[in-house]
Backbone as a printed PyTorch tensor [residue, N CA C, xyz], in Angstrom:
tensor([[[  0.8920,  -1.1610,  -0.0710],
         [ -0.0720,  -0.0450,   0.0020],
         [  0.6830,   1.0990,   0.0190]],

        [[  0.3990,   2.3450,  -0.4370],
         [  1.1450,   3.4510,  -0.4800],
         [ -0.0160,   4.4800,   0.1530]],

        [[  0.9850,   5.5120,   0.5980],
         [  0.4930,   6.6700,   1.5590],
         [  0.3140,   7.8520,   0.4330]],

        [[ -0.9390,   8.4810,   0.1590],
         [ -1.1020,   9.5570,  -0.7650],
         [ -1.1220,  10.7700,   0.1890]],

        [[ -0.5920,  11.8250,  -0.0510],
         [ -0.2680,  12.8820,   0.6960],
         [ -0.1170,  14.0970,  -0.2390]],

        [[ -0.5520,  15.4700,   0.2930],
         [ -0.1890,  16.6590,  -0.2290],
         [ -1.0810,  16.8410,  -1.0940]],

        [[ -1.6540,  16.2770,  -1.9900],
         [ -2.7650,  16.0380,  -2.5660],
         [ -3.4960,  16.7370,  -3.5080]],

        [[ -3.4510,  18.2050,  -3.2600],
         [ -4.5240,  18.9550,  -4.2000],
         [ -3.2070,  19.2980,  -5.4930]],

        [[ -3.0710,  18.6110,  -6.0400],
         [ -2.1250,  18.6620,  -7.3830],
         [ -2.7470,  17.7880,  -8.8080]],

        [[ -2.6040,  18.9890,  -9.6750],
         [ -3.3590,  18.7580, -10.8470],
         [ -2.6210,  17.8200, -11.9980]],

        [[ -1.5970,  17.8700, -11.5140],
         [ -0.2020,  17.0250, -12.5920],
         [ -0.6390,  15.2960, -12.0710]],

        [[ -0.5150,  14.5790, -13.1730],
         [ -0.1930,  13.1920, -13.4030],
         [  1.0110,  13.0170, -12.5130]],

        [[  0.9250,  11.8370, -11.6000],
         [  1.7650,  11.3910, -11.1810],
         [  2.1340,  10.0080, -11.3060]],

        [[  3.5280,   9.0660, -11.2480],
         [  3.6220,   7.7710, -11.2460],
         [  2.6140,   6.9830, -10.4160]],

        [[  2.5030,   7.7580,  -9.1690],
         [  1.2970,   6.7020,  -8.1570],
         [  0.2250,   6.4950,  -9.0270]],

        [[ -0.2960,   7.2300,  -9.8090],
         [ -1.9320,   6.8000, -10.3870],
         [ -1.9230,   5.5000, -11.0400]],

        [[ -0.5030,   4.5230, -11.3670],
         [ -0.7770,   3.2860, -11.7740],
         [ -1.1730,   2.6960, -10.7150]],

        [[ -1.1120,   2.7190,  -9.4540],
         [ -1.2250,   2.0570,  -8.1520],
         [ -2.7240,   2.4230,  -8.0160]],

        [[ -3.3600,   3.1940,  -8.6180],
         [ -4.7860,   3.6030,  -7.7390],
         [ -5.9050,   3.4690,  -8.8200]],

        [[ -7.1370,   3.2110,  -8.4510],
         [ -8.0780,   2.9620,  -9.2150],
         [ -8.6810,   4.2550,  -9.7880]],

        [[ -9.4890,   4.2210, -10.6880],
         [-10.2270,   5.3010, -11.2690],
         [-10.6830,   6.3260, -10.0040]],

        [[-10.5070,   7.2470, -10.7040],
         [-11.1330,   8.6270,  -9.5260],
         [-12.3480,   8.7960,  -9.6560]],

        [[-13.1300,   9.3270,  -8.7280],
         [-14.6690,   9.7310,  -8.7800],
         [-14.6230,  10.4420,  -9.7040]],

        [[-14.0600,  11.7190, -10.3330],
         [-14.3530,  12.3610, -11.4770],
         [-14.0620,  11.7670, -12.6950]],

        [[-13.2940,  10.6970, -12.5910],
         [-13.5220,   9.5520, -13.8810],
         [-14.6610,   9.1010, -13.7450]],

        [[-15.1350,   8.4420, -13.0790],
         [-16.3260,   7.5040, -12.9700],
         [-17.4450,   8.3520, -13.3620]],

        [[-17.7070,   9.4640, -12.6620],
         [-18.7770,  10.3520, -13.2330],
         [-18.8610,  10.6840, -14.4740]],

        [[-17.7620,  11.2230, -15.2900],
         [-17.5550,  11.2730, -16.7270],
         [-18.0780,   9.8630, -17.3860]],

        [[-17.4580,   8.8040, -17.0510],
         [-17.7740,   7.3520, -17.6990],
         [-19.2110,   7.0950, -17.3000]],

        [[-19.9040,   7.6230, -16.4650],
         [-21.4350,   7.2720, -15.9260],
         [-21.2840,   5.6810, -14.8300]],

        [[-20.2690,   5.5300, -14.4540],
         [-20.1370,   4.3400, -13.5770],
         [-20.5160,   4.4550, -12.2770]],

        [[-20.8840,   5.7070, -11.6290],
         [-21.7550,   5.8020, -10.1910],
         [-22.8050,   6.3420, -10.5200]],

        [[-23.6010,   5.9560,  -9.2810],
         [-24.8460,   6.6210,  -9.2440],
         [-24.9940,   8.0920,  -9.7040]],

        [[-26.2620,   8.0840, -10.0010],
         [-26.4680,   9.7880, -10.5550],
         [-26.4890,  10.7700,  -9.3280]],

        [[-27.0130,  10.0210,  -8.3380],
         [-27.1380,  10.6300,  -6.9970],
         [-25.6700,  10.5360,  -5.9340]],

        [[-24.9580,  10.1690,  -6.4290],
         [-23.3140,   9.8520,  -5.4310],
         [-22.9660,  11.0290,  -5.0060]],

        [[-23.4840,  11.9820,  -4.8850],
         [-22.7990,  13.1810,  -4.3760],
         [-23.9050,  14.2220,  -4.1860]],

        [[-23.6800,  15.2830,  -3.4670],
         [-24.7470,  16.2760,  -3.0580],
         [-23.9900,  17.3760,  -2.2330]],

        [[-24.2360,  18.7200,  -3.0520],
         [-23.6760,  19.8540,  -2.5460],
         [-24.9490,  21.2070,  -2.5370]],

        [[-24.9630,  21.3040,  -1.4810],
         [-26.0390,  22.8330,  -0.9680],
         [-25.5000,  23.8040,  -0.8780]],

        [[-25.7330,  24.6800,  -1.7820],
         [-24.7230,  25.8910,  -2.0690],
         [-25.1050,  27.0030,  -0.8460]],

        [[-26.5520,  26.6620,  -0.2220],
         [-26.5260,  27.7430,   0.7910],
         [-25.9730,  27.4030,   2.2410]],

        [[-25.8800,  25.9240,   2.5510],
         [-25.5200,  25.5790,   3.6410],
         [-23.9170,  25.3010,   3.5170]],

        [[-23.5320,  24.9980,   2.1090],
         [-22.1970,  24.7160,   2.0130],
         [-21.8070,  23.3380,   2.5560]],

        [[-22.7680,  22.5430,   2.8580],
         [-22.7430,  21.0100,   3.0890],
         [-22.3770,  20.1730,   1.4990]],

        [[-21.3630,  19.4150,   1.5630],
         [-20.9750,  18.5350,   0.3910],
         [-21.0480,  17.2280,   1.0980]],

        [[-21.7110,  16.1070,   0.3070],
         [-22.0310,  14.9130,   0.8630],
         [-21.5350,  14.4020,  -0.3140]],

        [[-20.5350,  13.0290,  -0.1640],
         [-20.0140,  12.0570,  -1.2360],
         [-20.6550,  10.7810,  -0.7370]],

        [[-21.6190,   9.7090,  -1.5510],
         [-22.2830,   8.9270,  -0.8610],
         [-21.3290,   7.8220,  -1.4290]],

        [[-20.6230,   7.9390,  -2.3870],
         [-19.7350,   6.9920,  -2.8810],
         [-18.2480,   6.5410,  -2.1020]],

        [[-17.8060,   7.4190,  -1.2040],
         [-16.9360,   7.4210,  -0.5130],
         [-17.2930,   7.8650,   0.9610]],

        [[-18.6660,   7.7750,   1.3420],
         [-19.2240,   7.8980,   2.8060],
         [-18.6810,   9.0060,   3.3560]],

        [[-18.4240,  10.3710,   2.7040],
         [-17.9140,  11.3760,   3.6500],
         [-18.7040,  12.8150,   3.3350]],

        [[-18.6040,  13.6320,   4.3550],
         [-19.4660,  14.9040,   4.1050],
         [-18.7950,  15.9100,   5.0810]],

        [[-18.7430,  17.0530,   4.4990],
         [-18.1830,  18.3280,   5.1780],
         [-19.3290,  19.4650,   5.3120]],

        [[-19.3960,  19.9490,   6.4850],
         [-19.9640,  21.1010,   6.2100],
         [-19.1740,  22.5590,   6.5500]],

        [[-18.9200,  22.9110,   5.6650],
         [-17.8970,  24.2450,   5.1670],
         [-18.8010,  25.5660,   5.8430]],

        [[-17.9000,  26.3070,   6.1920],
         [-18.2310,  27.6600,   6.7090],
         [-18.9160,  28.1390,   5.4330]],

        [[-20.0240,  29.1310,   5.8170],
         [-20.8830,  29.6660,   4.7200],
         [-19.8970,  30.7550,   4.3250]],

        [[-18.9390,  31.3750,   4.7390],
         [-18.2390,  32.2270,   3.6510],
         [-17.1700,  31.4530,   2.7060]],

        [[-17.1840,  30.5540,   2.7430],
         [-15.9700,  29.9240,   1.7840],
         [-16.5300,  29.4920,   0.4810]],

        [[-15.5180,  29.8690,  -0.5490],
         [-15.9410,  29.5690,  -1.8350],
         [-15.4860,  28.2290,  -2.3390]],

        [[-16.3760,  27.3550,  -2.8670],
         [-16.4130,  26.0150,  -2.9940],
         [-16.5170,  25.4630,  -4.4430]],

        [[-15.5150,  24.6350,  -4.7130],
         [-15.4660,  23.9990,  -6.0700],
         [-15.0410,  22.3730,  -5.7190]],

        [[-14.7380,  21.7170,  -6.7640],
         [-14.4820,  20.2510,  -6.9600],
         [-12.7310,  19.7990,  -6.6760]],

        [[-12.0380,  21.4020,  -6.6600],
         [-10.5580,  21.2700,  -6.9260],
         [ -9.9370,  20.8250,  -8.2720]],

        [[ -8.8600,  20.8790,  -8.6400],
         [ -8.3510,  20.6440,  -9.7530],
         [ -7.8750,  19.5830, -10.3530]],

        [[ -7.1160,  18.8160,  -9.2170],
         [ -6.7010,  17.3900,  -9.4090],
         [ -7.6160,  16.2820,  -9.4930]],

        [[ -7.0530,  15.1140, -10.2610],
         [ -7.9360,  14.2210, -10.6080],
         [ -8.7700,  13.6320,  -9.3910]],

        [[ -8.3650,  13.6610,  -8.2760],
         [ -8.6450,  12.8140,  -6.9280],
         [ -9.2170,  13.6160,  -6.3520]],

        [[ -9.1910,  15.0370,  -6.0680],
         [ -9.9650,  15.8010,  -5.3500],
         [-11.1850,  15.8430,  -5.3160]],

        [[-12.2450,  15.6430,  -4.5370],
         [-13.5600,  15.7960,  -4.6550],
         [-14.1960,  17.0470,  -3.6980]],

        [[-13.2380,  17.7980,  -3.0510],
         [-13.9880,  19.0760,  -2.2960],
         [-12.7150,  20.0700,  -2.1410]],

        [[-12.9550,  21.4320,  -2.3280],
         [-11.8860,  22.3830,  -2.0770],
         [-12.3830,  23.6130,  -1.4920]],

        [[-12.2460,  24.1000,  -0.8470],
         [-12.7310,  25.3280,  -0.0440],
         [-11.8740,  26.2550,   0.0860]],

        [[-12.1220,  27.4350,  -0.2870],
         [-11.3640,  28.6580,  -0.0930],
         [-11.7690,  29.7240,   0.8010]],

        [[-11.1470,  30.3850,   1.7090],
         [-11.9070,  31.4610,   2.6930],
         [-10.6440,  32.5400,   2.1050]],

        [[-11.1680,  33.6220,   1.3490],
         [-10.1180,  34.7080,   0.5560],
         [ -9.6860,  35.5720,   1.8970]],

        [[-10.3610,  35.8620,   2.8070],
         [ -9.8450,  36.7100,   4.0300],
         [ -8.7930,  36.4960,   4.6780]],

        [[ -8.7990,  34.8010,   4.8870],
         [ -7.5310,  34.1760,   5.3710],
         [ -6.5070,  33.6390,   4.6120]],

        [[ -6.7170,  33.5490,   3.0900],
         [ -5.9220,  33.3310,   2.4000],
         [ -5.8260,  31.4670,   2.7790]],

        [[ -6.6370,  30.9840,   3.0420],
         [ -6.6950,  29.3800,   3.4430],
         [ -7.4440,  28.5600,   2.3100]],

        [[ -6.9530,  27.5940,   2.1090],
         [ -7.3230,  26.6810,   1.1860],
         [ -7.6820,  25.1140,   2.1060]],

        [[ -8.8800,  25.0000,   1.7230],
         [ -9.1340,  23.1920,   2.4280],
         [ -9.1510,  22.4230,   1.2440]],

        [[ -8.9370,  21.3250,   1.3680],
         [ -8.8440,  20.4040,   0.3150],
         [ -9.3370,  19.3410,   0.6220]],

        [[ -9.8170,  18.1800,  -0.1520],
         [-10.4170,  16.6170,   0.3960],
         [ -9.7860,  16.1670,  -1.0040]],

        [[ -8.8960,  15.2010,  -0.4740],
         [ -8.4510,  14.0330,  -1.6570],
         [ -9.2530,  12.5290,  -1.2800]],

        [[ -9.6040,  11.8530,  -2.2190],
         [ -9.7870,  10.3480,  -1.7760],
         [ -9.3350,   9.8770,  -2.9720]],

        [[ -8.4380,   8.5340,  -2.5320],
         [ -8.1230,   7.7250,  -3.5970],
         [ -8.4100,   6.2230,  -3.2790]],

        [[ -8.3810,   5.3530,  -4.0930],
         [ -8.5180,   3.8920,  -3.8340],
         [ -7.4710,   2.8840,  -4.2650]],

        [[ -6.6990,   2.5400,  -3.2210],
         [ -5.4630,   1.4580,  -4.1310],
         [ -5.9880,   0.3990,  -5.0800]],

        [[ -5.1400,   0.3900,  -6.0870],
         [ -5.6050,  -0.6690,  -6.9640],
         [ -5.5430,  -2.1420,  -6.4860]],

        [[ -6.1870,  -2.4630,  -5.4950],
         [ -5.8690,  -3.7800,  -4.9140],
         [ -7.4130,  -4.1420,  -4.2000]],

        [[ -7.5470,  -5.5950,  -4.2170],
         [ -8.5580,  -6.1350,  -3.9350],
         [ -8.5080,  -6.3200,  -2.4260]],

        [[ -7.3530,  -6.2830,  -1.3670],
         [ -7.2350,  -6.1690,  -0.1990],
         [ -7.8880,  -5.4260,   0.6280]],

        [[ -8.7600,  -5.2510,   1.3570],
         [ -8.9500,  -4.2370,   2.0350],
         [ -8.0900,  -3.5030,   3.1180]],

        [[ -7.9270,  -2.3380,   3.7990],
         [ -6.9990,  -1.9180,   4.3020],
         [ -7.0370,  -2.4710,   5.9740]],

        [[ -6.2980,  -2.6460,   6.5680],
         [ -6.0930,  -3.6820,   7.5780],
         [ -5.2970,  -2.8340,   8.7050]],

        [[ -5.1500,  -1.5700,   8.6350],
         [ -4.2690,  -1.0060,   9.6770],
         [ -4.4810,   0.4100,   9.5880]],

        [[ -4.6010,   1.4040,  10.3230],
         [ -4.5910,   2.6240,  10.0490],
         [ -3.5040,   3.7030,   9.7870]],

        [[ -3.8790,   4.4570,   9.2650],
         [ -2.5750,   5.2160,   8.6550],
         [ -1.3460,   5.5760,   9.5910]],

        [[ -1.8290,   5.8710,  11.0940],
         [ -0.4790,   5.8820,  11.6790],
         [  0.1510,   4.7230,  11.8220]],

        [[ -0.3750,   3.5490,  12.1420],
         [  0.1040,   2.4160,  12.0020],
         [  1.3990,   1.8910,  10.7730]],

        [[  0.5450,   2.3660,   9.7850],
         [  1.0870,   2.2180,   8.2860],
         [  2.7020,   3.2440,   8.3180]],

        [[  2.3600,   4.3720,   8.8950],
         [  3.3770,   5.5490,   8.7990],
         [  4.5440,   4.9840,   9.8340]],

        [[  4.2240,   4.4390,  10.9640],
         [  5.2030,   3.8080,  11.9950],
         [  6.3240,   2.9660,  11.3330]],

        [[  5.8770,   1.9130,  10.3640],
         [  6.3100,   1.0070,   9.6790],
         [  7.2570,   1.4760,   8.8100]],

        [[  6.7220,   2.5540,   8.2090],
         [  7.5740,   3.1220,   6.9330],
         [  7.7970,   4.6820,   6.9440]],

        [[  8.0520,   4.9620,   8.2800],
         [  8.4800,   6.4970,   8.4030],
         [  9.4070,   6.8740,   7.7460]],

        [[ 10.4960,   6.6450,   7.2940],
         [ 11.4630,   7.1100,   6.7250],
         [ 11.2380,   7.1980,   5.1840]],

        [[ 10.7850,   6.2710,   4.4950],
         [ 10.0720,   6.4350,   3.3580],
         [  9.2080,   7.1580,   3.1740]],

        [[  7.9830,   7.6520,   3.9430],
         [  7.0450,   8.7480,   3.6190],
         [  7.4630,   9.8670,   4.2510]],

        [[  8.3790,  10.0550,   4.9490],
         [  8.8010,  11.2430,   5.1290],
         [  9.4640,  12.0900,   4.0790]],

        [[ 10.4250,  11.1210,   3.5020],
         [ 11.2110,  11.7300,   2.2180],
         [ 10.0110,  11.9710,   1.2580]],

        [[  9.2280,  11.0730,   1.0830],
         [  7.8830,  11.0590,   0.3210],
         [  7.4000,  12.5950,   0.0190]],

        [[  7.0630,  13.1830,   1.5010],
         [  6.4330,  14.2300,   1.2750],
         [  7.5220,  15.2690,   0.9340]],

        [[  8.7180,  15.4380,   1.4200],
         [  9.8140,  16.3290,   1.2320],
         [  9.6760,  16.4300,  -0.3530]],

        [[ 10.2880,  15.1750,  -1.3190],
         [ 10.2060,  15.2430,  -2.5780],
         [  8.6770,  15.7590,  -2.9280]],

        [[  7.6890,  15.7100,  -2.5840],
         [  6.4180,  16.2090,  -3.2710],
         [  6.5090,  17.8390,  -2.9940]],

        [[  6.9250,  18.4180,  -2.0590],
         [  6.9340,  19.6320,  -1.7770],
         [  7.9400,  20.3400,  -2.7200]],

        [[  9.4700,  19.4910,  -2.7110],
         [ 10.5780,  19.8880,  -3.7390],
         [ 10.0190,  19.9220,  -4.9490]],

        [[  9.4930,  18.9930,  -5.4350],
         [  9.2060,  18.8030,  -6.9280],
         [  7.9200,  19.5360,  -7.4500]],

        [[  6.7580,  19.7260,  -6.7460],
         [  5.6050,  20.3340,  -7.0580],
         [  5.4330,  21.8070,  -6.4840]],

        [[  6.4040,  22.1810,  -5.5690],
         [  6.1530,  23.5850,  -5.1350],
         [  7.5740,  24.3630,  -5.2400]],

        [[  8.6490,  23.5230,  -5.6610],
         [ 10.0510,  23.9030,  -5.7430],
         [ 10.4310,  24.6760,  -4.3550]],

        [[ 10.2830,  24.0110,  -3.5350],
         [ 10.5200,  24.5810,  -2.1730],
         [ 10.9530,  23.3980,  -1.1760]],

        [[ 11.2840,  23.8560,  -0.0760],
         [ 11.8810,  23.3200,   0.8140],
         [ 11.3240,  23.0130,   2.2340]],

        [[ 10.9590,  21.8630,   2.8550],
         [ 10.0550,  21.8460,   4.0150],
         [ 10.9270,  22.1610,   5.1590]],

        [[ 10.1050,  22.7870,   6.1690],
         [ 10.5380,  23.7520,   7.3400],
         [  9.7150,  22.9480,   8.4840]],

        [[  9.8590,  23.0050,   9.5160],
         [  9.5030,  22.5950,  10.9860],
         [  8.1860,  21.1100,  10.6980]],

        [[  9.0670,  20.1390,   9.8790],
         [  8.0170,  19.0970,   9.4390],
         [  7.8950,  18.4170,  11.0080]],

        [[  6.6220,  17.9470,  11.2490],
         [  6.0680,  17.2150,  12.1880],
         [  5.0810,  15.9030,  11.7630]],

        [[  5.2670,  14.7320,  12.3390],
         [  4.5130,  13.9740,  12.1100],
         [  3.9410,  13.3560,  13.5580]],

        [[  2.6280,  13.1280,  13.4880],
         [  1.9700,  12.6420,  15.1230],
         [  0.6450,  12.0610,  14.8730]],

        [[  0.1730,  11.0020,  15.6030],
         [ -1.0200,  10.2900,  15.7560],
         [ -1.9730,  11.2330,  15.9950]],

        [[ -3.3230,  11.0480,  15.4620],
         [ -4.4300,  12.0740,  15.9330],
         [ -5.7300,  11.3020,  15.1640]],

        [[ -6.7200,  12.4070,  15.1770],
         [ -8.2120,  11.4050,  14.6690],
         [ -8.7900,  12.6790,  14.1500]],

        [[ -9.5200,  12.1880,  13.4010],
         [-10.6800,  12.6630,  12.4390],
         [-11.8990,  11.7940,  12.9240]],

        [[-12.8260,  12.5190,  13.7950],
         [-14.2060,  11.7130,  14.0430],
         [-13.8210,  10.5800,  14.7130]],

        [[-13.2510,  10.2580,  15.6200],
         [-12.6620,   8.7600,  15.6840],
         [-12.1380,   7.7720,  15.2130]],

        [[-11.7030,   8.4190,  13.9950],
         [-10.7610,   7.4600,  13.1400],
         [ -9.5520,   8.2560,  13.0320]],

        [[ -8.6790,   6.9810,  13.6870],
         [ -7.1370,   7.3780,  13.5680],
         [ -6.7700,   8.0370,  12.2620]],

        [[ -5.6840,   8.9710,  12.3890],
         [ -5.2070,   9.7880,  11.5620],
         [ -3.7880,   9.6240,  11.5260]],

        [[ -2.9300,  10.0910,  10.4640],
         [ -1.5580,  10.6840,  10.3440],
         [ -1.8340,  12.0210,  10.1420]],

        [[ -1.3870,  12.7990,  11.2550],
         [ -1.1940,  14.4060,  11.1370],
         [  0.1520,  14.6310,  10.8050]],

        [[  0.2750,  15.5220,   9.6070],
         [  1.5840,  15.7880,   9.1690],
         [  1.4520,  17.1720,   9.1080]],

        [[  2.5130,  17.9000,   9.5120],
         [  2.4130,  19.3830,   9.5740],
         [  3.8190,  20.1790,   9.2590]],

        [[  4.1100,  21.2950,   8.3310],
         [  5.0540,  21.8860,   8.0700],
         [  4.9010,  23.1180,   7.3570]],

        [[  5.9800,  23.5600,   7.1060],
         [  6.1940,  25.0950,   6.7660],
         [  7.0140,  24.8110,   5.2430]],

        [[  6.8540,  25.8560,   4.4740],
         [  7.6610,  26.0140,   3.0550],
         [  7.2830,  27.4190,   2.6390]],

        [[  8.3020,  27.8580,   1.6700],
         [  8.3520,  29.2090,   1.2690],
         [  7.3600,  29.3090,   0.1940]],

        [[  6.5490,  30.3110,  -0.1530],
         [  5.8410,  30.6740,  -1.5140],
         [  6.3300,  31.6820,  -1.9310]],

        [[  6.7520,  31.8660,  -3.3750],
         [  7.4600,  33.1390,  -3.7620],
         [  6.7810,  32.9800,  -5.1040]],

        [[  6.2150,  34.3860,  -5.7810],
         [  5.5180,  34.7970,  -6.5640],
         [  6.2170,  36.1010,  -7.1690]],

        [[  5.5920,  36.6070,  -8.1290],
         [  6.2040,  37.7830,  -8.7720],
         [  6.4820,  38.8540,  -7.9100]],

        [[  5.3220,  39.3320,  -7.0320],
         [  5.2680,  40.4280,  -6.3290],
         [  5.2100,  40.1210,  -4.5940]],

        [[  5.1230,  38.6430,  -4.3040],
         [  4.8120,  38.3030,  -2.9660],
         [  5.8740,  37.1770,  -2.4850]],

        [[  6.1550,  36.9620,  -1.4400],
         [  6.9900,  35.6640,  -0.7170],
         [  6.5420,  35.5130,   0.7520]],

        [[  6.1560,  34.6330,   1.0350],
         [  5.8200,  34.3690,   2.2280],
         [  5.8120,  32.8080,   2.8890]],

        [[  5.7230,  32.6210,   4.1040],
         [  5.9920,  31.2740,   4.8660],
         [  4.6710,  30.5940,   4.8930]],

        [[  4.3720,  29.5150,   4.0850],
         [  2.9640,  29.0030,   4.2760],
         [  3.2110,  27.6020,   4.9830]],

        [[  1.8000,  27.5480,   5.9330],
         [  1.6750,  26.5510,   6.8820],
         [  0.7120,  25.4470,   6.5290]],

        [[  1.3190,  24.2430,   6.5710],
         [  0.3030,  23.2400,   5.7810],
         [ -0.0380,  22.0460,   6.9710]],

        [[ -1.3390,  21.7160,   6.9440],
         [ -1.7460,  20.5960,   8.1810],
         [ -2.3150,  19.5580,   6.8760]],

        [[ -1.6840,  18.1850,   6.9970],
         [ -2.4810,  17.1420,   6.2560],
         [ -2.8620,  16.0620,   7.3010]],

        [[ -4.2670,  15.3370,   7.2040],
         [ -4.5310,  14.4310,   7.9330],
         [ -5.0420,  13.3550,   6.8540]],

        [[ -4.2950,  12.3060,   7.2470],
         [ -4.4360,  11.0890,   6.3850],
         [ -5.4410,  10.0970,   7.0850]],

        [[ -6.5340,   9.4880,   6.6520],
         [ -6.9580,   8.2450,   7.2050],
         [ -7.7400,   7.1770,   6.2670]],

        [[ -7.1690,   6.1060,   7.0220],
         [ -7.5210,   4.9890,   6.1130],
         [ -8.9650,   4.3270,   6.8600]],

        [[ -9.8310,   4.0810,   5.5620],
         [-11.0950,   3.4040,   5.9580],
         [-11.3530,   2.5460,   4.7790]],

        [[-11.6740,   1.3490,   5.2480],
         [-12.3760,   0.3990,   4.1860],
         [-11.3640,   0.2530,   3.0180]],

        [[-11.5900,   0.3540,   1.8240],
         [-10.4870,   0.6140,   0.6680],
         [-10.1800,   1.9700,   0.5260]],

        [[-10.5940,   2.7310,   1.1190],
         [-10.1120,   4.2830,   0.6130],
         [ -8.9650,   4.7990,   1.8640]],

        [[ -8.2070,   5.7150,   1.1150],
         [ -7.4290,   6.5250,   1.6030],
         [ -7.7920,   7.9940,   1.5430]],

        [[ -8.2540,   8.7990,   2.6430],
         [ -8.5870,  10.0510,   2.6220],
         [ -7.6560,  11.2810,   3.1870]],

        [[ -7.0760,  11.9760,   2.4170],
         [ -6.3480,  13.1730,   2.6010],
         [ -7.4360,  14.4780,   2.9970]],

        [[ -6.8780,  14.9690,   4.0730],
         [ -7.3470,  16.6060,   4.0700],
         [ -6.3520,  17.4380,   4.1090]],

        [[ -6.0580,  18.5870,   3.4870],
         [ -5.1780,  19.4730,   3.6950],
         [ -5.7820,  20.7500,   3.6450]],

        [[ -5.1270,  21.4030,   4.7470],
         [ -5.3420,  22.8830,   5.2040],
         [ -4.3020,  23.3550,   5.0540]],

        [[ -4.0770,  24.7410,   4.3950],
         [ -2.9580,  25.3840,   4.3310],
         [ -3.4770,  26.8180,   4.1950]],

        [[ -2.2790,  27.6830,   4.8220],
         [ -2.5250,  29.2610,   4.8850],
         [ -1.0850,  29.7210,   5.1320]],

        [[ -0.8740,  31.1380,   4.8600],
         [  0.0440,  31.9170,   5.2260],
         [  0.2680,  31.4540,   6.7140]],

        [[  1.5520,  31.4190,   7.4110],
         [  2.0260,  31.0030,   8.4840],
         [  1.8450,  32.0430,   9.2530]],

        [[  1.8200,  33.4720,   9.0020],
         [  1.4030,  34.4290,   9.9710],
         [  0.1430,  34.5850,  10.1720]],

        [[ -0.7020,  34.0460,   9.3290],
         [ -2.1700,  33.9620,   9.8170],
         [ -2.5850,  32.8170,  10.5990]],

        [[ -1.9150,  31.7050,  10.5660],
         [ -2.1250,  30.1480,  11.2890],
         [ -1.5170,  31.4110,  12.5320]],

        [[ -0.7330,  31.4200,  12.8170],
         [ -0.0560,  31.9960,  14.1560],
         [ -0.9680,  32.9370,  14.9640]],

        [[ -1.9340,  33.5890,  14.3090],
         [ -2.8980,  34.1790,  14.9880],
         [ -3.7440,  33.8010,  15.9880]],

        [[ -4.3800,  32.4390,  15.0930],
         [ -5.3180,  31.7620,  15.6930],
         [ -5.2000,  30.2670,  15.4910]],

        [[ -4.2570,  29.5920,  15.9810],
         [ -4.0730,  28.0880,  15.3670],
         [ -4.9540,  27.2120,  15.7300]],

        [[ -5.5740,  27.4800,  16.8180],
         [ -6.6730,  26.4870,  17.0540],
         [ -7.9790,  26.5760,  16.3050]],

        [[ -8.2120,  27.4020,  15.6390],
         [ -9.0830,  27.6920,  14.7490],
         [ -8.6870,  26.9250,  13.3550]],

        [[ -7.7180,  26.8740,  12.9790],
         [ -7.3120,  26.0980,  11.7450],
         [ -7.1010,  24.8270,  11.9560]],

        [[ -6.5610,  24.3150,  13.2510],
         [ -6.4110,  22.9730,  13.7160],
         [ -7.7080,  22.1790,  13.8050]],

        [[ -8.9070,  22.7490,  14.1080],
         [-10.3070,  22.3780,  14.3280],
         [-10.7610,  22.3620,  13.2010]],

        [[-10.6430,  22.9600,  12.0040],
         [-10.9940,  22.6280,  10.8750],
         [-11.5410,  21.3650,   9.9620]],

        [[-10.8070,  20.3910,  10.8690],
         [-10.9430,  19.1120,  10.2260],
         [-11.8120,  18.6260,  10.6110]],

        [[-12.5540,  19.1810,  12.0370],
         [-13.6310,  18.8400,  12.4470],
         [-14.9370,  18.7480,  11.4430]],

        [[-14.8340,  19.5440,  10.5830],
         [-16.0680,  19.9960,   9.9070],
         [-16.0930,  18.6470,   8.6140]],

        [[-15.2110,  17.7000,   8.9480],
         [-15.3500,  16.4770,   8.3130],
         [-16.1940,  15.4310,   9.1760]],

        [[-16.9310,  14.6740,   8.4990],
         [-17.6420,  13.4880,   9.3160],
         [-17.6830,  12.3900,   8.2430]],

        [[-17.2460,  11.2890,   8.6080],
         [-17.9470,  10.0610,   7.7530],
         [-18.8780,   9.3590,   7.8820]],

        [[-19.4250,   9.0200,   6.9320],
         [-21.0110,   8.5830,   6.9540],
         [-20.9530,   7.2310,   7.1980]],

        [[-21.9390,   6.3790,   7.8640],
         [-22.2540,   5.2360,   8.1030],
         [-21.9980,   4.2670,   6.6250]],

        [[-21.3130,   3.0410,   6.6200],
         [-21.1900,   1.9900,   5.7670],
         [-22.3300,   0.8230,   5.9180]],

        [[-23.2310,   1.1430,   4.5970],
         [-24.2550,   0.3400,   4.7090],
         [-24.0340,  -1.1480,   4.8390]],

        [[-22.8060,  -1.4760,   4.4360],
         [-22.4040,  -2.9280,   4.6640],
         [-22.0610,  -3.4470,   6.0300]],

        [[-22.0130,  -2.3010,   7.0440],
         [-21.7810,  -2.7200,   8.3990],
         [-23.3460,  -2.9840,   8.9630]],

        [[-24.2930,  -2.8960,   8.5600],
         [-25.5810,  -3.2690,   9.1090],
         [-26.2310,  -4.7520,   8.7700]]])
């Protein structure tokens, strides 16, 4: 199994060969039920019944479905320069996930830490600072929480960006929740940003009943 992280990236990666078709691809092919997802623009609640996950986004967020193949939700708070993305992948295997994301990380720590550093280096042309990985939870599901900073440079801007990743293994899916914003904004109210992951809930699996 591989751990997918960092995740709101629209470029193809060699990891795709290890993954089954994305939700967007299956929608385009008509191989998922018509009502497999729902978004209420008034309440900003998004539900995906294929992946059994929902998010109740703040009312002021601008919401779309992200630019990467495997992203199913992306929210942006313009006032805070914050981006929140949800990516779901399904490994190309018939074996169900038997361990949680933290246990998998503990067994593959060096490889997975290097993977994150490589992704930031190749996709962002930047270096990771203040990297930390720890066990956490998303609505009672064990998560691997990875946080770090990296420099963002543009034509007329340069700032330190702070990234929070939560990876959750559930049944055959790997969920990655990514929250990022300028570090200077994060430092003003860190608990607000840390708790944004609580906007996500997992729906019951009908097969469990």
